N, C-alpha and C positions, 0 to 999 in steps of 0.2 A: 619509881620503880628501879627495881635494880639493874640498871645497862652494864653493868660485869657480866653479872649471870648470864645475860641475856645475848653476848658474842662468843663466851667461853664455849659452848658447844657448838662451835661452828666449824664445819670440814675444812672450810675455805676461807682467804682471808676479810674477816668481818670487821665493823666498829659502827659505831653511834653518830652518828653527825649530828648539828647542833647548830639550826642557822638563827638570825637577826633576822628579824622582817620591821622595817618600819611603813610607817601608814601609805608611804608614796608608793609602794608595789614594789620598792628595794630591799636591797639585803646589807646586812654589815659584814657583824664577822664572821665564820665559818669554823666552827671549830672541833675537835673531832674527843668528843666526851669521852669514849672507852675502846677498848682496843682488844682483839684474841692477841695468842701469841704470833701467829704467822705476820699478821700484821705490825705487830710488833716489831718483831726483829726485821721489816722492811724498813721500819723509821729510826732504826738501829745503823743498820749496814746500809740501806742506799741511800737515805737524807740523812744519814750522819747523827739525827736528832734522837738521845737515848728516851721515849717514848712517856710523855705527862699527859696526864688527864685534860679535855678543858684547854687544849694545846691547839694554834691553829693547825688546817686541813693540811697544808703544805709539809709540816713537819712528816710526814709520816705519808700523803697520798702527793702526784702529779698537779703542779701547780697549772688552772688552764681554767680559761673564764666560759668555756660551754660547759667544763662539769660541775662551775661555780652555778651557772645557770640550772646546771639537771639538778642539784640539791638541791637548790631554793624548792625550784618545781615541783620536789619529791615533798621535804619537809616544813615549806608553807603551803603549797595549793593542794596536796594532800595524796598527790601523781605517785599511786606505783610506777616503774620506773625499769627499761630493759633498755640496754645497746650494746653492741659491739664494735669496738671502734680500736683504732690505731694510735697509740700513742707517737708521735714523731721520734719525740727530743732522747726516747726511752728505748725507740727501736722495739716497740712490745704491743702487742694482740690483747685488747681488755674485754673481758667477758662480764659485764657491771649487773647487779641487779640492786635498787632504789626501794624499800618500802617505807610508807608514812608510819610516822608514831603515834599516838596518840602524846600532847602535850600537857603539862598541868603549869607550865610558864604561861606569860601574855609578852605576845610579841620575841614568840620562841618556839621555833620547830624544831620536828625530831625526826630524823629517818634513821632506819637499818641498810646500811653498804657493803654490798658480800661480792666479791670479784675473781675468778680466775686469769691467770695471766700466761701468754705462752709468746715465745719469738716469731712464732709463726700464722700463718692464717689459718683457721681450721672452716671447711668450705660449710660443715654441719653447721656453726653456728652463725655462719652468714643466713645462712636457707630459716634457719630459726628467727629471724627479724621478722614483725608484721605480715601478714599475706601480702597485704598492698606494697608493701614496702620490697619484700622480695621480688615483687610479680613483675615493679616500674623497674626494678633495675635488671631484669631475666631480660624483659622485651627489648632495653638500649642495647645489650651485651647481644642479643640476637641481630639486632639491625645491626651492629656496627661490624657483625661476623659476616652479614653481605655486603658488606664494601670495598671494593677496588679500583684500583686506575680510573678508570671510566668513573665511575659514581661518588667518589666518597667525599664531594662537596657539596652531591647531592643528599648523602644519605646523612651527614654531620647535621646540614641541616632541618631535615626532618627531628633530628635524634632531639637537639636546641629547641625546637618547639617542643617537642613531646616534654621538656625537663620545665620550659616557662610552665606550661600548665599543670605540669604535676606541682607546681609552687604555686598556681596562681598567682605571676608574679608579669607585672608589666613590662619586662626586658628583661633578657637572658642573652650571655656571650659569651662565648670562649676565643679570647684574647691569648696569641700566639706569643714567645718573645723571640726579636732577630736579634742576638747579642752584636753580629758580627754590625749592622747597621744601625745599630740603637736607635731600638723600636720597637713598639709591641702594634700588628695588625690582628685586625679584629676578624679572623677567622669563620667565625659565620656566626647568626643572630636571631632573633625572635624576639616581634613588640606586638603587645597586647594590640587591637586598633583604637583603643579608645585613651592610649596613653598620655598625661598629660607632662610627662618627663621630656625636657631638653639635653637629650642625649649629644647632640654637637658640642655640648658644652661641655662636653667629656670625651668624646673623642676625637674633637678636634682643635680643642684646648691644647696647649704650646709645648705646656709642661706634663701633660699628658705621660710621655716616656717617664718623665722621672717621679711624678708618681706612682704608678703602676713597680718601678722598680724599690718601693715600699711597701709593696702588698706581703711579702715576706717577713716585715720585719712587723706590720700588722698582725699575722697570723700565730705570730709568735711563738714558732715552735708546737704549734697546735694540731689539727687535722683542717682546722676552718675559722674563719673567723664571722662571727652572725650578729650585725646589729639591727635588733628587730624590733628598738623604742627609743622613746624621746631621753631616756640614762644613759641606753647604750651608744647612741648616740655624741654623748657629752661624756661617756668613755674613751670613742674615738676620737674627738676632737680634743682631748689632754695624750691620748698617747700615737695620735698622727693626723695630725693640726692638716696638715698639707691634702689627704683622703678626705677629712672630714669638709676640708671647705669646696674640693671636686664635687662631692655625692652632693653637699647643697646650694649648689648655684643649678646641679641639675633637676633640680624639685627630688630624692633621694631622700624617701625615710627612714627603708629598713635594706638589706642586704646580707645574701650570702654568698662567702667568697671562698674559694677554694684552690689551694693551688695543683696542678696536674704532673706530677712526679713519676721519671720513669728513671728507674737505676737512681737514684738521688739527684737526678736532675731535675731543676723544675723547666717546665717548656711552654707553662704558661699559666691561663689563670679561667676557670670559669667561672662567672658570678651569674647573682638572679636579683633585679633591683624589684623593690614595692614589692616583694611579697606576701604572703599569708601566712603571719603569723606565729594564726594562732596552728598552723603542720609544724611549728618550729621543727620539734625531735621528728619527726617524718619524712619530715623533707633534708634533715641532718641523715637519714640514717642512709636516704635513698642513695644523694650526693653523697655520701663516701663508699657505696658499695659500686654505682657508676663511675664516679671519677678512675678506679682505680682501672677500668676496661677503656674510656676513654682515653686516658694518658699513653695506656700501653697503642693504642691502634695510631694516636696521633702522633710516638716513636717513630710505629712502624710508616708514615705517611711522611716523616721525616727524613725517616733514613731513604726512602724510594725516592723524594725530590734531590735528594741528594748525591745519589748512585746517577742520576734523571742527567746531572746537571753535571758531572764529571764523568758520564760517557759523553758530553758533546762540547768536552771544554777540553784544550791544547794545554797538555800540563807544564808544558818550558814555557811557554809563550803565554799563557790568558785568554787569549782569542778560542775560539769557536774553532772547532776540528773539520778534519775533512767529513766525518759521522755526520753533524749537523747541519753541514753546508750538503752534501747529497740529500737529506732529509728534507731541507728548505727543497729545494730545486723540485724535487717529487713533488710535495707540499704544492709549491706554483704549476709543476706541468699541469697536477689534476686538477687545479680549478680550488683545493683549500686552503693556500696563502691568495689572495688576490694583490697584486704587483702594476699598482697602477704605474701608467707613462708619464715624462717621459723616467727613463732610468739607462743606467750606466751599470754596466759589469769591465771589473778591471780584473788583470790580473799581473798580477806585480814577482818577480824572481828575482833571487840577488846573485850579481856575477861576483864571480870571486872569489865565493866561500870554500872552495877546496882546498884553493892557494892558501886562504887564514888556515882551514882546519889543517890545510900539510905545517907551514911556516908556524902559526901559531900554536899550537894545540886545537882539539877540540870545544875546551875548555871557553875561548876567544871565539870558536864559531860559534856556541852555544850561546855567548853572551852577543854577537853580532845578530842570531837569527832572533833572540826577544826585543834589542836596541831595532831592531828591522818592524818588527811585530808592532812594538812602543809607536812609533812613528807614525804607523798606516793608522793605529786608530787615534793621533791625535789630529792626524790630515783630513781623515775621516768618519769624526766624532762622532755622528749622528748614524753611522751604517754599519750593516753588519761587517767585520771583518770575520775570514777563516784561513785558516790554514792549511790550504789541503795538501801540504805534504812537503818534507824536507827543509828546503829556503826558499818553496812557493805559496803564496798570498793569493786568494780572490776576496773581491771584497762589492757587493752588490748595494748599490747605490740610487735607492730612489728620490726623486721629490729635487731634483737638482735640475735647472736648465744645462744646456749645452755648454751657456758660458758661467757658470757658477762651476760646476763640473773641472772645465777646464785653468778657474780658478785653485781648485784643490790639485788642478796635478803641478801648477808651477807651483805654489807650496812646498808638495812634495820632494823639486827637483830642489827646491832652496836649503829644505831640512838637509838633505842630501849629500851636499857638497860639504857640511860641518865636514862630516868625517870621512874621512880617505876611504875607509877601510867600505863605507858603504856605500853601492851605489845600488838601484833598482835597474833591470830589465822590463819596462811598463808595456801590456796593450789592453785598450779599450774598443769597448762596441757600448755608445751610446744607441740607445733605443727610442724611439718615436712613432715608428710603422710599424708595430705589429707583430714585430721578431720576435720569435721564439725565443724559450728562455736558455734552450740547451743551443741555439744558433747563435745565440748572441756570443756565451762562454766558448764556444769553437772558434767564432771571429777573434776572440778579447784574445784567446789564447796565441792562435794562429801568429796574432799579430808584438803578444809578447816578443817570440821567441824569433821572428825578423827584428825587433831593438836588441835583443841580446845577443844574434850574429850579426849584427853593423855592430855593436859595441866592440865586439873582437875583433872585426875586423881593423877599426881603427885604434882597439891598445892591444895588438896579437901579444903585448909581452905579458898580458893579464888573465891569456887564455891556459888556464892550469881545473879545467874538467871534460 
């Protein structure tokens, strides 16, 4: 067959690919036998390899394990294929078609590869994928559109079950990265009832964070990594032995792993374990579309959580702010938060802050406030510490006996002695007889101001406010 003539008339980038097939179902060399001018130009300008017939495919096309699987399926198994993918490391969207060609050589298959490329996603091309693929991705997108602050976890639990069903997988989950805390959290998951997977060997493994940190290198610039059989597992063992070991211990024999990216930041990963490998192409296309929607919604969720965090944290000290204090008190009054007796309410105010501000400057005053906050947080390490405003702090201390609580107050006094500038006026109310939280706060506040008055009576030279 005249392969050169076959590709010359194509207006899009086209070439003839040969795939060496072994008896065990694996493949060997993948070569570009012939190419038209557009693809030859790419080989020269992009891949810096002047085109030579029967050269390795990655001399003129992106090197990608998933792409190799596509070429093998088409050339050796005789399956015509079409897909629309994002080539991550090149920043391009590729609309590709592969058609099998009759071979006159034993153990060598041929296919015609043709593609169009663009730096931007084309919604029409995404919609041109198989009907069930587009439908599944659309349903996921619609469910995500109904997510809000109150129901977002429920929506994601439904979606991950939908994905598990689409993949016919034993287990699916979305794993989110918490870089500051050096951990990954299992955001949502779904597991088949009869699954024999040992999931605790994955998620409870002491090195799970370190292994999850290698997911990106396993994907290697592709859109995903797909392990579908024993040969792929051998490939994984040679490329990422830590991940191979983790999966093997948990009895995983197939996995599809997608990164969740937003604005070039990896937010986490979605994976399906022990999926239906016969549907690999459909699963890959569905998740390729769906993970874009999912990553966008997770980015919104993380932003929402960050804003919620910032709205409740005092930026100077890092402890909770007055807004968080008022919300907590309201929730206790309404019964949303149950606080069991005995508990204590503490108000602590800095004596002499105005003198420090006037004599040493507001930077020194801010430093003193931060020191006070750190000291209160150390002593009441298991309690909520709020900066009620200015130099005033409130602490709610549940679960302490009166004796234990008095020990904490003594620790606070001892720590204060170390810093000559730092002295607290303290007022407390120990609740054990059903007092209302607002009543306890009022009493603690009154006692704090009485303590402050007593301090300035004893140290009139420091009364500077």
